[in-house]
Every structure is written in structure tokens, then in C-alpha cells.
N, CA, C, O and the ligand as a Tripos MOL2 file, in Angstrom:
@<TRIPOS>MOLECULE
protein
  245   243    62     0     0
PROTEIN
NO_CHARGES

@<TRIPOS>ATOM
      1 N         -20.8050   21.7370   -6.5830 N.3       1 MET1
      2 CA        -20.3450   20.3760   -6.1850 C.3       1 MET1
      3 C         -18.8480   20.2400   -6.3080 C.2       1 MET1
      4 O         -18.2800   20.5790   -7.3460 O.2       1 MET1
      5 N         -18.2080   19.7600   -5.2900 N.am      2 GLU2
      6 CA        -16.7970   19.4620   -5.4230 C.3       2 GLU2
      7 C         -16.6330   18.1820   -6.2340 C.2       2 GLU2
      8 O         -17.2380   17.1600   -5.9090 O.2       2 GLU2
      9 N         -15.7970   18.2310   -7.3140 N.am      3 ILE3
     10 CA        -15.5380   16.9900   -8.0350 C.3       3 ILE3
     11 C         -14.2890   16.2110   -7.4430 C.2       3 ILE3
     12 O         -14.1750   14.9870   -7.5080 O.2       3 ILE3
     13 N         -13.4020   17.0320   -6.8800 N.am      4 GLU4
     14 CA        -12.2950   16.4310   -6.2270 C.3       4 GLU4
     15 C         -12.4480   16.2770   -4.7200 C.2       4 GLU4
     16 O         -12.5960   17.2690   -4.0080 O.2       4 GLU4
     17 N         -12.4140   15.0590   -4.2370 N.am      5 VAL5
     18 CA        -12.7100   14.7250   -2.8950 C.3       5 VAL5
     19 C         -11.3460   14.0820   -2.3250 C.2       5 VAL5
     20 O         -10.6630   13.2900   -2.9740 O.2       5 VAL5
     21 N         -11.0600   14.4990   -1.1120 N.am      6 THR6
     22 CA         -9.9650   13.9330   -0.3730 C.3       6 THR6
     23 C         -10.3580   12.7750    0.4600 C.2       6 THR6
     24 O         -11.3190   12.8660    1.2230 O.2       6 THR6
     25 N          -9.6280   11.6370    0.3470 N.am      7 LYS7
     26 CA         -9.9310   10.4340    1.1360 C.3       7 LYS7
     27 C          -8.7020    9.9480    1.8520 C.2       7 LYS7
     28 O          -7.5990   10.0080    1.3080 O.2       7 LYS7
     29 N          -8.8780    9.4560    3.0920 N.am      8 PRO8
     30 CA         -7.7400    8.7640    3.6880 C.3       8 PRO8
     31 C          -7.5930    7.3300    3.2000 C.2       8 PRO8
     32 O          -8.5920    6.6350    3.0140 O.2       8 PRO8
     33 N          -6.3830    6.8890    2.9940 N.am      9 VAL9
     34 CA         -6.0720    5.5000    2.7810 C.3       9 VAL9
     35 C          -5.0050    5.0890    3.5840 C.2       9 VAL9
     36 O          -4.1900    5.9050    4.0170 O.2       9 VAL9
     37 N          -4.9340    3.7620    3.8450 N.am     10 GLN10
     38 CA         -3.9020    3.2480    4.8180 C.3      10 GLN10
     39 C          -2.9820    2.3780    3.9880 C.2      10 GLN10
     40 O          -3.4140    1.5470    3.1890 O.2      10 GLN10
     41 N          -1.7350    2.5950    4.2020 N.am     11 CYS11
     42 CA         -0.7220    1.7560    3.4190 C.3      11 CYS11
     43 C          -0.8130    0.3010    3.9990 C.2      11 CYS11
     44 O          -0.7500    0.0750    5.2070 O.2      11 CYS11
     45 N          -0.9630   -0.6500    3.0580 N.am     12 PRO12
     46 CA         -1.1580   -2.0670    3.4980 C.3      12 PRO12
     47 C           0.2410   -2.7150    4.0570 C.2      12 PRO12
     48 O           0.2370   -3.7870    4.6610 O.2      12 PRO12
     49 N           1.2990   -2.0550    3.8300 N.am     13 PHE13
     50 CA          2.5760   -2.5600    4.2800 C.3      13 PHE13
     51 C           2.8910   -2.0870    5.6960 C.2      13 PHE13
     52 O           3.1510   -2.9040    6.5790 O.2      13 PHE13
     53 N           2.8710   -0.8030    5.9120 N.am     14 CYS14
     54 CA          3.3070   -0.1710    7.2990 C.3      14 CYS14
     55 C           2.1580    0.3750    8.0790 C.2      14 CYS14
     56 O           2.3290    0.6490    9.2670 O.2      14 CYS14
     57 N           1.0170    0.5530    7.5130 N.am     15 GLY15
     58 CA         -0.1100    0.9780    8.2070 C.3      15 GLY15
     59 C          -0.2040    2.4910    8.2940 C.2      15 GLY15
     60 O          -1.1370    2.9820    8.9290 O.2      15 GLY15
     61 N           0.6810    3.2500    7.7100 N.am     16 HIS16
     62 CA          0.6570    4.7050    7.5840 C.3      16 HIS16
     63 C          -0.5210    5.2590    6.8410 C.2      16 HIS16
     64 O          -0.8030    4.8290    5.7230 O.2      16 HIS16
     65 N          -1.2270    6.2140    7.4360 N.am     17 GLN17
     66 CA         -2.3980    6.7250    6.7870 C.3      17 GLN17
     67 C          -1.9970    7.9400    6.0370 C.2      17 GLN17
     68 O          -1.3180    8.8220    6.5620 O.2      17 GLN17
     69 N          -2.4460    7.9930    4.7230 N.am     18 THR18
     70 CA         -2.1140    9.1750    3.9300 C.3      18 THR18
     71 C          -3.4670    9.6070    3.2230 C.2      18 THR18
     72 O          -4.4740    8.9010    3.2810 O.2      18 THR18
     73 N          -3.4220   10.7190    2.6050 N.am     19 GLU19
     74 CA         -4.6700   11.1720    1.9390 C.3      19 GLU19
     75 C          -4.4510   11.2380    0.4840 C.2      19 GLU19
     76 O          -3.3850   11.6600    0.0380 O.2      19 GLU19
     77 N          -5.3790   10.8520   -0.2530 N.am     20 ILE20
     78 CA         -5.3760   10.9500   -1.6720 C.3      20 ILE20
     79 C          -6.4760   11.8340   -2.1500 C.2      20 ILE20
     80 O          -7.5320   11.8720   -1.5180 O.2      20 ILE20
     81 N          -6.2830   12.5970   -3.3010 N.am     21 VAL21
     82 CA         -7.3460   13.4280   -3.9140 C.3      21 VAL21
     83 C          -7.8490   12.6020   -5.1280 C.2      21 VAL21
     84 O          -7.1570   12.2190   -6.0720 O.2      21 VAL21
     85 N          -9.2250   12.3860   -4.9290 N.am     22 VAL22
     86 CA         -9.9140   11.5850   -5.9850 C.3      22 VAL22
     87 C         -10.7250   12.4650   -6.9090 C.2      22 VAL22
     88 O         -11.4730   13.3360   -6.4640 O.2      22 VAL22
     89 N         -10.5730   12.2330   -8.1770 N.am     23 ASP23
     90 CA        -11.3930   12.8290   -9.1810 C.3      23 ASP23
     91 C         -12.6740   12.0220   -9.3990 C.2      23 ASP23
     92 O         -12.6740   11.0100  -10.1000 O.2      23 ASP23
     93 N         -13.7480   12.4810   -8.7940 N.am     24 THR24
     94 CA        -14.9460   11.6140   -8.7770 C.3      24 THR24
     95 C         -15.7280   11.7770  -10.1060 C.2      24 THR24
     96 O         -16.8070   11.1950  -10.2150 O.2      24 THR24
     97 N         -15.2590   12.5170  -11.1010 N.am     25 SER25
     98 CA        -15.9290   12.4640  -12.3580 C.3      25 SER25
     99 C         -15.6240   11.2180  -13.2080 C.2      25 SER25
    100 O         -16.2430   10.9440  -14.2360 O.2      25 SER25
    101 N         -14.5700   10.4480  -12.6680 N.am     26 THR26
    102 CA        -14.2990    9.0720  -13.2310 C.3      26 THR26
    103 C         -14.9960    8.0580  -12.4280 C.2      26 THR26
    104 O         -14.7470    7.9590  -11.2260 O.2      26 THR26
    105 N         -15.8800    7.2720  -13.0300 N.am     27 PRO27
    106 CA        -16.7110    6.2800  -12.2810 C.3      27 PRO27
    107 C         -15.8860    5.2030  -11.5650 C.2      27 PRO27
    108 O         -16.1840    4.7800  -10.4480 O.2      27 PRO27
    109 N         -14.8470    4.7920  -12.2680 N.am     28 ALA28
    110 CA        -13.9360    3.6720  -11.6640 C.3      28 ALA28
    111 C         -12.5510    4.0460  -12.0780 C.2      28 ALA28
    112 O         -12.2760    4.3560  -13.2370 O.2      28 ALA28
    113 N         -11.6790    4.0100  -11.0950 N.am     29 ASP29
    114 CA        -10.3040    4.4450  -11.2920 C.3      29 ASP29
    115 C          -9.4230    3.6030  -10.4490 C.2      29 ASP29
    116 O          -9.8000    3.1640   -9.3620 O.2      29 ASP29
    117 N          -8.2130    3.3690  -10.9650 N.am     30 ASP30
    118 CA         -7.1690    2.7490  -10.1870 C.3      30 ASP30
    119 C          -6.0080    3.7650  -10.0640 C.2      30 ASP30
    120 O          -5.5100    4.3140  -11.0470 O.2      30 ASP30
    121 N          -5.6320    3.9640   -8.8560 N.am     31 LEU31
    122 CA         -4.5650    4.9250   -8.6250 C.3      31 LEU31
    123 C          -3.3190    4.0970   -7.9690 C.2      31 LEU31
    124 O          -3.5300    3.1870   -7.1670 O.2      31 LEU31
    125 N          -2.0710    4.4610   -8.3490 N.am     32 THR32
    126 CA         -0.9250    3.9710   -7.6350 C.3      32 THR32
    127 C          -0.4780    4.9510   -6.7930 C.2      32 THR32
    128 O          -0.1700    6.0580   -7.2350 O.2      32 THR32
    129 N          -0.3940    4.6320   -5.4560 N.am     33 VAL33
    130 CA          0.0270    5.5750   -4.3910 C.3      33 VAL33
    131 C           1.3100    5.1390   -3.8720 C.2      33 VAL33
    132 O           1.4810    3.9590   -3.5650 O.2      33 VAL33
    133 N           2.2860    6.0710   -3.7450 N.am     34 ASP34
    134 CA          3.6280    5.7400   -3.0590 C.3      34 ASP34
    135 C           3.5200    6.1560   -1.4880 C.2      34 ASP34
    136 O           3.3160    7.3160   -1.1280 O.2      34 ASP34
    137 N           3.6600    5.2190   -0.7340 N.am     35 CYS35
    138 CA          3.6190    5.4960    0.7270 C.3      35 CYS35
    139 C           4.7310    6.5330    1.0690 C.2      35 CYS35
    140 O           5.8580    6.4420    0.5840 O.2      35 CYS35
    141 N           4.3590    7.5280    1.9300 N.am     36 GLU36
    142 CA          5.3780    8.4840    2.3160 C.3      36 GLU36
    143 C           6.3170    7.9020    3.3780 C.2      36 GLU36
    144 O           7.4320    8.4030    3.5190 O.2      36 GLU36
    145 N           5.9390    6.9180    4.0950 N.am     37 ARG37
    146 CA          6.8350    6.4260    5.0960 C.3      37 ARG37
    147 C           7.6590    5.3460    4.6460 C.2      37 ARG37
    148 O           8.8770    5.4580    4.7850 O.2      37 ARG37
    149 N           7.1280    4.2170    4.0750 N.am     38 CYS38
    150 CA          7.9120    3.0550    3.6550 C.3      38 CYS38
    151 C           8.1990    3.0700    2.1630 C.2      38 CYS38
    152 O           8.8610    2.1570    1.6700 O.2      38 CYS38
    153 N           7.7030    4.1240    1.3830 N.am     39 CYS39
    154 CA          7.9900    4.3410   -0.0120 C.3      39 CYS39
    155 C           7.5720    3.0510   -0.8730 C.2      39 CYS39
    156 O           8.0530    2.8810   -1.9940 O.2      39 CYS39
    157 N           6.7570    2.2490   -0.3660 N.am     40 ARG40
    158 CA          6.3300    1.1910   -1.3390 C.3      40 ARG40
    159 C           5.0170    1.5460   -1.9650 C.2      40 ARG40
    160 O           4.1040    2.0500   -1.3100 O.2      40 ARG40
    161 N           4.9330    1.2630   -3.3050 N.am     41 PRO41
    162 CA          3.7490    1.5690   -4.0310 C.3      41 PRO41
    163 C           2.6170    0.6050   -3.8200 C.2      41 PRO41
    164 O           2.8490   -0.6030   -3.7590 O.2      41 PRO41
    165 N           1.4010    1.0880   -3.7050 N.am     42 PHE42
    166 CA          0.2470    0.1830   -3.6160 C.3      42 PHE42
    167 C          -0.8350    0.7690   -4.5520 C.2      42 PHE42
    168 O          -0.7800    1.9090   -5.0110 O.2      42 PHE42
    169 N          -1.8030   -0.1040   -4.7850 N.am     43 GLU43
    170 CA         -2.8270    0.2960   -5.6940 C.3      43 GLU43
    171 C          -4.1360    0.5600   -4.8940 C.2      43 GLU43
    172 O          -4.4940   -0.1500   -3.9550 O.2      43 GLU43
    173 N          -4.7880    1.6020   -5.3330 N.am     44 VAL44
    174 CA         -6.0510    1.9870   -4.6880 C.3      44 VAL44
    175 C          -7.1200    1.9360   -5.8040 C.2      44 VAL44
    176 O          -7.0290    2.6560   -6.7980 O.2      44 VAL44
    177 N          -8.1620    1.0430   -5.6090 N.am     45 LYS45
    178 CA         -9.2320    0.9010   -6.5620 C.3      45 LYS45
    179 C         -10.3840    1.7360   -6.0610 C.2      45 LYS45
    180 O         -10.8100    1.6160   -4.9130 O.2      45 LYS45
    181 N         -10.8770    2.5780   -6.9340 N.am     46 LEU46
    182 CA        -12.0090    3.5190   -6.5600 C.3      46 LEU46
    183 C         -13.2200    3.3580   -7.3560 C.2      46 LEU46
    184 O         -13.1410    3.1390   -8.5650 O.2      46 LEU46
    185 N         -14.3640    3.4570   -6.7310 N.am     47 ALA47
    186 CA        -15.6520    3.5630   -7.4620 C.3      47 ALA47
    187 C         -16.2460    4.9300   -6.9920 C.2      47 ALA47
    188 O         -16.2560    5.2310   -5.7990 O.2      47 ALA47
    189 N         -16.7120    5.7030   -7.9140 N.am     48 CYS48
    190 CA        -17.1160    7.0810   -7.6580 C.3      48 CYS48
    191 C         -18.4950    7.3310   -8.4010 C.2      48 CYS48
    192 O         -18.8490    6.7210   -9.4090 O.2      48 CYS48
    193 N         -19.1720    8.2540   -7.7970 N.am     49 SER49
    194 CA        -20.2070    8.9840   -8.5950 C.3      49 SER49
    195 C         -19.8360   10.5230   -8.3800 C.2      49 SER49
    196 O         -19.1940   10.8880   -7.3950 O.2      49 SER49
    197 N         -20.2450   11.3220   -9.2840 N.am     50 PRO50
    198 CA        -19.7690   12.6940   -9.2550 C.3      50 PRO50
    199 C         -20.0150   13.3900   -7.8840 C.2      50 PRO50
    200 O         -21.1470   13.5800   -7.4380 O.2      50 PRO50
    201 N         -18.9260   13.7380   -7.2820 N.am     51 GLY51
    202 CA        -18.9500   14.4680   -5.9690 C.3      51 GLY51
    203 C         -18.9080   13.4850   -4.7650 C.2      51 GLY51
    204 O         -19.0060   13.9110   -3.6140 O.2      51 GLY51
    205 N         -18.7620   12.1840   -5.0400 N.am     52 LYS52
    206 CA        -18.8770   11.1780   -3.9790 C.3      52 LYS52
    207 C         -17.9750    9.9400   -4.2800 C.2      52 LYS52
    208 O         -17.9730    9.4100   -5.3910 O.2      52 LYS52
    209 N         -17.2770    9.5420   -3.3340 N.am     53 VAL53
    210 CA        -16.5250    8.2500   -3.4810 C.3      53 VAL53
    211 C         -17.2900    7.1600   -2.8260 C.2      53 VAL53
    212 O         -17.5690    7.1980   -1.6280 O.2      53 VAL53
    213 N         -17.6460    6.1370   -3.6600 N.am     54 LEU54
    214 CA        -18.4970    5.0670   -3.2210 C.3      54 LEU54
    215 C         -17.7070    3.8700   -2.5700 C.2      54 LEU54
    216 O         -18.1680    3.1650   -1.6720 O.2      54 LEU54
    217 N         -16.5270    3.7370   -3.1030 N.am     55 GLN55
    218 CA        -15.7720    2.5680   -2.5410 C.3      55 GLN55
    219 C         -14.2960    2.8020   -2.7250 C.2      55 GLN55
    220 O         -13.8690    3.2650   -3.7830 O.2      55 GLN55
    221 N         -13.5090    2.4930   -1.7170 N.am     56 VAL56
    222 CA        -12.0620    2.6360   -1.7160 C.3      56 VAL56
    223 C         -11.5170    1.3060   -1.3340 C.2      56 VAL56
    224 O         -11.8020    0.8020   -0.2470 O.2      56 VAL56
    225 N         -10.7330    0.7190   -2.2060 N.am     57 GLU57
    226 CA        -10.1490   -0.6160   -1.8790 C.3      57 GLU57
    227 C          -8.6440   -0.5670   -2.0860 C.2      57 GLU57
    228 O          -8.1510   -0.2460   -3.1680 O.2      57 GLU57
    229 N          -7.9300   -0.8950   -1.0180 N.am     58 VAL58
    230 CA         -6.4900   -0.8950   -1.1060 C.3      58 VAL58
    231 C          -5.9940   -2.3240   -1.4420 C.2      58 VAL58
    232 O          -6.3430   -3.3230   -0.8150 O.2      58 VAL58
    233 N          -5.1360   -2.3180   -2.5060 N.am     59 ASP59
    234 CA         -4.6480   -3.5690   -3.0340 C.3      59 ASP59
    235 C          -3.0550   -3.5590   -2.9960 C.2      59 ASP59
    236 O          -2.4230   -2.8040   -3.7350 O.2      59 ASP59
    237 N          -2.5040   -4.3280   -2.2100 N.am     60 PRO60
    238 CA         -1.0140   -4.3250   -2.2570 C.3      60 PRO60
    239 C          -0.3030   -4.7750   -3.4980 C.2      60 PRO60
    240 O           0.9230   -4.7340   -3.5880 O.2      60 PRO60
    241 N          -1.1230   -5.2220   -4.4890 N.am     61 GLY61
    242 CA         -0.6600   -5.5960   -5.8460 C.3      61 GLY61
    243 C          -0.0600   -6.9370   -5.9990 C.2      61 GLY61
    244 O           0.3450   -7.3090   -7.1010 O.2      61 GLY61
    245 ZN          3.8530    2.3220    4.0100 Zn       62 ZN62
@<TRIPOS>BOND
     1     1     2 1
     2     2     3 1
     3     3     4 2
     4     3     5 am
     5     5     6 1
     6     6     7 1
     7     7     8 2
     8     7     9 am
     9     9    10 1
    10    10    11 1
    11    11    12 2
    12    11    13 am
    13    13    14 1
    14    14    15 1
    15    15    16 2
    16    15    17 am
    17    17    18 1
    18    18    19 1
    19    19    20 2
    20    19    21 am
    21    21    22 1
    22    22    23 1
    23    23    24 2
    24    23    25 am
    25    25    26 1
    26    26    27 1
    27    27    28 2
    28    27    29 am
    29    29    30 1
    30    30    31 1
    31    31    32 2
    32    31    33 am
    33    33    34 1
    34    34    35 1
    35    35    36 2
    36    35    37 am
    37    37    38 1
    38    38    39 1
    39    39    40 2
    40    39    41 am
    41    41    42 1
    42    42    43 1
    43    43    44 2
    44    43    45 am
    45    45    46 1
    46    46    47 1
    47    47    48 2
    48    47    49 am
    49    49    50 1
    50    50    51 1
    51    51    52 2
    52    51    53 am
    53    53    54 1
    54    54    55 1
    55    55    56 2
    56    55    57 am
    57    57    58 1
    58    58    59 1
    59    59    60 2
    60    59    61 am
    61    61    62 1
    62    62    63 1
    63    63    64 2
    64    63    65 am
    65    65    66 1
    66    66    67 1
    67    67    68 2
    68    67    69 am
    69    69    70 1
    70    70    71 1
    71    71    72 2
    72    71    73 am
    73    73    74 1
    74    74    75 1
    75    75    76 2
    76    75    77 am
    77    77    78 1
    78    78    79 1
    79    79    80 2
    80    79    81 am
    81    81    82 1
    82    82    83 1
    83    83    84 2
    84    83    85 am
    85    85    86 1
    86    86    87 1
    87    87    88 2
    88    87    89 am
    89    89    90 1
    90    90    91 1
    91    91    92 2
    92    91    93 am
    93    93    94 1
    94    94    95 1
    95    95    96 2
    96    95    97 am
    97    97    98 1
    98    98    99 1
    99    99   100 2
   100    99   101 am
   101   101   102 1
   102   102   103 1
   103   103   104 2
   104   103   105 am
   105   105   106 1
   106   106   107 1
   107   107   108 2
   108   107   109 am
   109   109   110 1
   110   110   111 1
   111   111   112 2
   112   111   113 am
   113   113   114 1
   114   114   115 1
   115   115   116 2
   116   115   117 am
   117   117   118 1
   118   118   119 1
   119   119   120 2
   120   119   121 am
   121   121   122 1
   122   122   123 1
   123   123   124 2
   124   123   125 am
   125   125   126 1
   126   126   127 1
   127   127   128 2
   128   127   129 am
   129   129   130 1
   130   130   131 1
   131   131   132 2
   132   131   133 am
   133   133   134 1
   134   134   135 1
   135   135   136 2
   136   135   137 am
   137   137   138 1
   138   138   139 1
   139   139   140 2
   140   139   141 am
   141   141   142 1
   142   142   143 1
   143   143   144 2
   144   143   145 am
   145   145   146 1
   146   146   147 1
   147   147   148 2
   148   147   149 am
   149   149   150 1
   150   150   151 1
   151   151   152 2
   152   151   153 am
   153   153   154 1
   154   154   155 1
   155   155   156 2
   156   155   157 am
   157   157   158 1
   158   158   159 1
   159   159   160 2
   160   159   161 am
   161   161   162 1
   162   162   163 1
   163   163   164 2
   164   163   165 am
   165   165   166 1
   166   166   167 1
   167   167   168 2
   168   167   169 am
   169   169   170 1
   170   170   171 1
   171   171   172 2
   172   171   173 am
   173   173   174 1
   174   174   175 1
   175   175   176 2
   176   175   177 am
   177   177   178 1
   178   178   179 1
   179   179   180 2
   180   179   181 am
   181   181   182 1
   182   182   183 1
   183   183   184 2
   184   183   185 am
   185   185   186 1
   186   186   187 1
   187   187   188 2
   188   187   189 am
   189   189   190 1
   190   190   191 1
   191   191   192 2
   192   191   193 am
   193   193   194 1
   194   194   195 1
   195   195   196 2
   196   195   197 am
   197   197   198 1
   198   198   199 1
   199   199   200 2
   200   199   201 am
   201   201   202 1
   202   202   203 1
   203   203   204 2
   204   203   205 am
   205   205   206 1
   206   206   207 1
   207   207   208 2
   208   207   209 am
   209   209   210 1
   210   210   211 1
   211   211   212 2
   212   211   213 am
   213   213   214 1
   214   214   215 1
   215   215   216 2
   216   215   217 am
   217   217   218 1
   218   218   219 1
   219   219   220 2
   220   219   221 am
   221   221   222 1
   222   222   223 1
   223   223   224 2
   224   223   225 am
   225   225   226 1
   226   226   227 1
   227   227   228 2
   228   227   229 am
   229   229   230 1
   230   230   231 1
   231   231   232 2
   232   231   233 am
   233   233   234 1
   234   234   235 1
   235   235   236 2
   236   235   237 am
   237   237   238 1
   238   238   239 1
   239   239   240 2
   240   239   241 am
   241   241   242 1
   242   242   243 1
   243   243   244 2
@<TRIPOS>SUBSTRUCTURE
     1 MET1         2 RESIDUE 1 A MET
     2 GLU2         6 RESIDUE 1 A GLU
     3 ILE3        10 RESIDUE 1 A ILE
     4 GLU4        14 RESIDUE 1 A GLU
     5 VAL5        18 RESIDUE 1 A VAL
     6 THR6        22 RESIDUE 1 A THR
     7 LYS7        26 RESIDUE 1 A LYS
     8 PRO8        30 RESIDUE 1 A PRO
     9 VAL9        34 RESIDUE 1 A VAL
    10 GLN10       38 RESIDUE 1 A GLN
    11 CYS11       42 RESIDUE 1 A CYS
    12 PRO12       46 RESIDUE 1 A PRO
    13 PHE13       50 RESIDUE 1 A PHE
    14 CYS14       54 RESIDUE 1 A CYS
    15 GLY15       58 RESIDUE 1 A GLY
    16 HIS16       62 RESIDUE 1 A HIS
    17 GLN17       66 RESIDUE 1 A GLN
    18 THR18       70 RESIDUE 1 A THR
    19 GLU19       74 RESIDUE 1 A GLU
    20 ILE20       78 RESIDUE 1 A ILE
    21 VAL21       82 RESIDUE 1 A VAL
    22 VAL22       86 RESIDUE 1 A VAL
    23 ASP23       90 RESIDUE 1 A ASP
    24 THR24       94 RESIDUE 1 A THR
    25 SER25       98 RESIDUE 1 A SER
    26 THR26      102 RESIDUE 1 A THR
    27 PRO27      106 RESIDUE 1 A PRO
    28 ALA28      110 RESIDUE 1 A ALA
    29 ASP29      114 RESIDUE 1 A ASP
    30 ASP30      118 RESIDUE 1 A ASP
    31 LEU31      122 RESIDUE 1 A LEU
    32 THR32      126 RESIDUE 1 A THR
    33 VAL33      130 RESIDUE 1 A VAL
    34 ASP34      134 RESIDUE 1 A ASP
    35 CYS35      138 RESIDUE 1 A CYS
    36 GLU36      142 RESIDUE 1 A GLU
    37 ARG37      146 RESIDUE 1 A ARG
    38 CYS38      150 RESIDUE 1 A CYS
    39 CYS39      154 RESIDUE 1 A CYS
    40 ARG40      158 RESIDUE 1 A ARG
    41 PRO41      162 RESIDUE 1 A PRO
    42 PHE42      166 RESIDUE 1 A PHE
    43 GLU43      170 RESIDUE 1 A GLU
    44 VAL44      174 RESIDUE 1 A VAL
    45 LYS45      178 RESIDUE 1 A LYS
    46 LEU46      182 RESIDUE 1 A LEU
    47 ALA47      186 RESIDUE 1 A ALA
    48 CYS48      190 RESIDUE 1 A CYS
    49 SER49      194 RESIDUE 1 A SER
    50 PRO50      198 RESIDUE 1 A PRO
    51 GLY51      202 RESIDUE 1 A GLY
    52 LYS52      206 RESIDUE 1 A LYS
    53 VAL53      210 RESIDUE 1 A VAL
    54 LEU54      214 RESIDUE 1 A LEU
    55 GLN55      218 RESIDUE 1 A GLN
    56 VAL56      222 RESIDUE 1 A VAL
    57 GLU57      226 RESIDUE 1 A GLU
    58 VAL58      230 RESIDUE 1 A VAL
    59 ASP59      234 RESIDUE 1 A ASP
    60 PRO60      238 RESIDUE 1 A PRO
    61 GLY61      242 RESIDUE 1 A GLY
    62 ZN62       245 GROUP 0 **** ****
């Protein structure tokens, strides 16, 4: 089973789509992602079970 899963997320400021690598061994995690295009940081809230991402929520903070 792959514990690391790649997920697409969309920047809430400019709409640019980027991919994040999620460690699904952590049930709930908050990541801060810097947008490659507009360079603004945003928060991604994740809910996971091992090998699977259950929920991805983008929060502009
Ligand atoms: Zn952006």
C-alpha cells in the first residue's frame, strides 16, 4: 500500500492547480502550501486513512 498519495489542490487566490504529497499515515493534518504562481501561502486541511485521502479542504487562512 502506498502511504504517500499525490492530490491536486487549487489555490484559493489565483485558481492555479498544484499537487501535494500527502502522508496518509497521519489521520488529520494541516499543511501550508505556497502557490507556485502567486506565491501566497494557503492552508490545506486533510483527513486520511492509511493509503487514502478522505477529505481535502482548502482554507485561505
Ligand atoms: Zn495562487
